[in-house]
Backbone as JSON Lines, residues from 0, in Angstrom:
{"i":0,"aa":"M","n":[-30.01,-50.33,43.28],"ca":[-29.44,-49.48,42.38],"c":[-28.0,-48.96,42.63]}
{"i":1,"aa":"E","n":[-27.85,-48.82,43.85],"ca":[-26.36,-48.5,44.31],"c":[-25.44,-49.58,43.71]}
{"i":2,"aa":"Q","n":[-25.92,-50.76,43.8],"ca":[-24.84,-51.89,43.06],"c":[-24.52,-51.6,41.65]}
{"i":3,"aa":"A","n":[-25.37,-51.14,40.84],"ca":[-25.17,-50.95,39.6],"c":[-24.15,-49.92,39.43]}
{"i":4,"aa":"K","n":[-24.04,-48.91,40.34],"ca":[-22.95,-47.83,40.27],"c":[-21.69,-48.2,40.52]}
{"i":5,"aa":"K","n":[-21.44,-49.39,40.96],"ca":[-19.95,-49.8,41.48],"c":[-19.47,-50.65,40.16]}
{"i":6,"aa":"H","n":[-18.4,-49.97,39.62],"ca":[-17.86,-50.52,38.38],"c":[-16.57,-51.3,38.72]}
{"i":7,"aa":"D","n":[-16.26,-51.58,40.02],"ca":[-15.0,-52.07,40.38],"c":[-15.21,-53.62,40.42]}
{"i":8,"aa":"R","n":[-16.37,-54.32,40.24],"ca":[-16.58,-55.56,40.3],"c":[-17.8,-55.96,39.56]}
{"i":9,"aa":"K","n":[-17.82,-57.22,39.12],"ca":[-18.91,-57.81,38.45],"c":[-20.11,-57.94,39.07]}
{"i":10,"aa":"I","n":[-21.38,-57.56,38.53],"ca":[-22.52,-57.86,39.27],"c":[-23.25,-59.0,38.52]}
{"i":11,"aa":"M","n":[-23.44,-60.14,39.42],"ca":[-24.03,-61.26,38.78],"c":[-25.62,-61.17,38.71]}
{"i":12,"aa":"I","n":[-26.09,-61.81,37.64],"ca":[-27.6,-61.65,37.45],"c":[-28.19,-62.74,38.35]}
{"i":13,"aa":"T","n":[-29.29,-62.44,39.0],"ca":[-30.15,-63.45,39.85],"c":[-31.39,-63.61,39.22]}
{"i":14,"aa":"D","n":[-31.94,-64.6,39.83],"ca":[-33.5,-65.05,39.42],"c":[-34.18,-63.96,40.07]}
{"i":15,"aa":"I","n":[-33.83,-63.21,41.21],"ca":[-34.78,-62.13,41.61],"c":[-34.71,-60.97,40.73]}
{"i":16,"aa":"A","n":[-33.43,-60.56,40.11],"ca":[-33.51,-59.49,39.16],"c":[-34.22,-59.86,38.01]}
{"i":17,"aa":"I","n":[-34.27,-61.11,37.57],"ca":[-35.03,-61.5,36.32],"c":[-36.44,-61.1,36.46]}
{"i":18,"aa":"D","n":[-36.95,-61.81,37.73],"ca":[-38.27,-61.54,38.1],"c":[-38.85,-60.12,38.31]}
{"i":19,"aa":"K","n":[-37.84,-59.2,38.49],"ca":[-38.21,-57.82,38.64],"c":[-38.32,-56.97,37.35]}
{"i":20,"aa":"V","n":[-37.87,-57.66,36.15],"ca":[-38.02,-56.82,34.96],"c":[-39.3,-56.18,34.68]}
{"i":21,"aa":"P","n":[-39.4,-55.08,34.56],"ca":[-40.9,-54.37,34.64],"c":[-41.29,-54.41,33.14]}
{"i":22,"aa":"L","n":[-42.53,-54.2,33.16],"ca":[-43.31,-54.02,31.64],"c":[-43.27,-52.4,31.4]}
{"i":23,"aa":"V","n":[-42.64,-52.06,30.39],"ca":[-42.29,-50.69,30.09],"c":[-43.43,-50.52,28.93]}
{"i":24,"aa":"E","n":[-44.17,-49.55,28.96],"ca":[-45.15,-49.18,27.97],"c":[-44.53,-48.13,27.01]}
{"i":25,"aa":"V","n":[-44.02,-48.6,25.85],"ca":[-43.5,-47.81,24.8],"c":[-44.54,-47.3,23.87]}
{"i":26,"aa":"P","n":[-44.36,-45.86,23.8],"ca":[-45.33,-45.19,22.95],"c":[-45.21,-45.86,21.6]}
{"i":27,"aa":"G","n":[-46.45,-46.11,20.91],"ca":[-46.44,-46.62,19.59],"c":[-46.37,-47.94,19.44]}
{"i":28,"aa":"L","n":[-46.27,-48.66,20.56],"ca":[-46.39,-50.25,20.54],"c":[-47.64,-50.62,21.39]}
{"i":29,"aa":"T","n":[-48.16,-51.73,20.97],"ca":[-49.22,-52.2,21.63],"c":[-49.0,-53.02,22.87]}
{"i":30,"aa":"R","n":[-49.79,-53.15,23.78],"ca":[-49.35,-53.81,25.12],"c":[-48.9,-55.25,24.97]}
{"i":31,"aa":"D","n":[-49.48,-55.95,23.87],"ca":[-48.86,-57.26,23.71],"c":[-47.33,-57.23,23.06]}
{"i":32,"aa":"E","n":[-47.08,-56.07,22.32],"ca":[-45.61,-56.05,22.0],"c":[-44.85,-55.71,23.16]}
{"i":33,"aa":"C","n":[-45.29,-54.81,23.91],"ca":[-44.6,-54.49,25.28],"c":[-44.25,-55.77,26.15]}
{"i":34,"aa":"E","n":[-45.26,-56.49,26.25],"ca":[-45.2,-57.71,27.06],"c":[-44.23,-58.73,26.45]}
{"i":35,"aa":"M","n":[-44.29,-58.74,25.15],"ca":[-43.32,-59.57,24.45],"c":[-41.89,-59.26,24.48]}
{"i":36,"aa":"I","n":[-41.69,-57.93,24.64],"ca":[-40.15,-57.34,24.81],"c":[-40.03,-57.68,26.25]}
{"i":37,"aa":"A","n":[-40.85,-57.49,27.3],"ca":[-40.38,-57.88,28.65],"c":[-39.95,-59.39,28.65]}
{"i":38,"aa":"C","n":[-40.9,-60.03,28.05],"ca":[-40.66,-61.58,28.08],"c":[-39.22,-61.96,27.43]}
{"i":39,"aa":"E","n":[-38.87,-61.4,26.51],"ca":[-37.55,-61.51,25.7],"c":[-36.39,-61.04,26.53]}
{"i":40,"aa":"H","n":[-36.82,-59.97,27.31],"ca":[-35.53,-59.3,28.2],"c":[-35.36,-60.32,29.22]}
{"i":41,"aa":"K","n":[-36.49,-60.94,29.87],"ca":[-36.36,-61.97,30.9],"c":[-35.69,-63.16,30.36]}
{"i":42,"aa":"H","n":[-35.8,-63.54,29.24],"ca":[-35.11,-64.63,28.41],"c":[-33.66,-64.51,28.21]}
{"i":43,"aa":"L","n":[-33.26,-63.01,27.93],"ca":[-32.04,-62.7,27.6],"c":[-31.19,-62.67,28.98]}
{"i":44,"aa":"L","n":[-31.72,-62.12,29.9],"ca":[-31.09,-62.28,31.14],"c":[-30.84,-63.61,31.8]}
{"i":45,"aa":"R","n":[-31.81,-64.63,31.56],"ca":[-31.61,-65.8,31.99],"c":[-30.46,-66.56,30.95]}
{"i":46,"aa":"T","n":[-30.46,-66.32,29.73],"ca":[-29.49,-66.87,28.93],"c":[-28.12,-66.43,29.46]}
{"i":47,"aa":"A","n":[-28.06,-65.19,29.76],"ca":[-26.6,-64.48,30.21],"c":[-26.28,-65.21,31.43]}
{"i":48,"aa":"K","n":[-27.19,-65.36,32.44],"ca":[-26.96,-65.93,33.74],"c":[-26.53,-67.36,33.67]}
{"i":49,"aa":"D","n":[-27.31,-68.19,32.85],"ca":[-27.09,-69.63,32.79],"c":[-26.02,-70.09,31.71]}
{"i":50,"aa":"S","n":[-25.77,-69.28,30.74],"ca":[-25.12,-69.9,29.81],"c":[-23.89,-68.82,29.42]}
{"i":51,"aa":"N","n":[-23.76,-67.68,30.13],"ca":[-22.61,-66.87,29.78],"c":[-22.05,-66.02,31.0]}
{"i":52,"aa":"N","n":[-22.19,-66.92,32.14],"ca":[-21.42,-66.33,33.33],"c":[-21.82,-65.01,33.74]}
{"i":53,"aa":"S","n":[-23.11,-64.72,33.42],"ca":[-23.5,-63.18,33.86],"c":[-22.94,-62.06,32.95]}
{"i":54,"aa":"D","n":[-22.16,-62.55,31.74],"ca":[-21.7,-61.62,31.01],"c":[-22.59,-61.03,30.06]}
{"i":55,"aa":"E","n":[-22.45,-59.95,29.25],"ca":[-23.22,-59.4,28.42],"c":[-23.58,-60.19,27.26]}
{"i":56,"aa":"V","n":[-24.82,-60.15,26.84],"ca":[-25.43,-60.77,25.6],"c":[-26.25,-59.91,24.92]}
{"i":57,"aa":"S","n":[-26.61,-60.04,23.54],"ca":[-27.44,-59.39,22.94],"c":[-28.45,-60.1,22.23]}
{"i":58,"aa":"I","n":[-29.56,-59.56,21.87],"ca":[-30.63,-60.08,21.02],"c":[-31.16,-59.19,19.92]}
{"i":59,"aa":"I","n":[-31.81,-59.61,18.98],"ca":[-32.42,-58.77,17.94],"c":[-33.86,-59.36,17.75]}
{"i":60,"aa":"I","n":[-34.82,-58.56,18.01],"ca":[-36.05,-59.13,17.9],"c":[-36.92,-58.32,16.77]}
{"i":61,"aa":"K","n":[-37.8,-59.01,16.1],"ca":[-38.62,-58.3,15.08],"c":[-39.86,-58.06,15.79]}
{"i":62,"aa":"L","n":[-40.43,-56.94,15.75],"ca":[-41.78,-56.58,16.09],"c":[-42.83,-56.81,15.22]}
C-alpha cells in the first residue's frame, strides 16, 4: 500500500497484484455477479499490463 501513495513514479502492474484482486461482496449483487466483476477486474489489469504498458484502461460491463 505504501507504494500506491508514491506519485513520483509509475507503479507497474504485476502478475502478483493481479492474483491478489479480492472478491468484493457488493450489497444487492449476487455472489456470481461479484465473482464476474472480480474476474473482469483481473482481465482489465492483465490487459493494462500486457497491452498498455501498465497505463490506465477502462471497461464497461453489463450486469
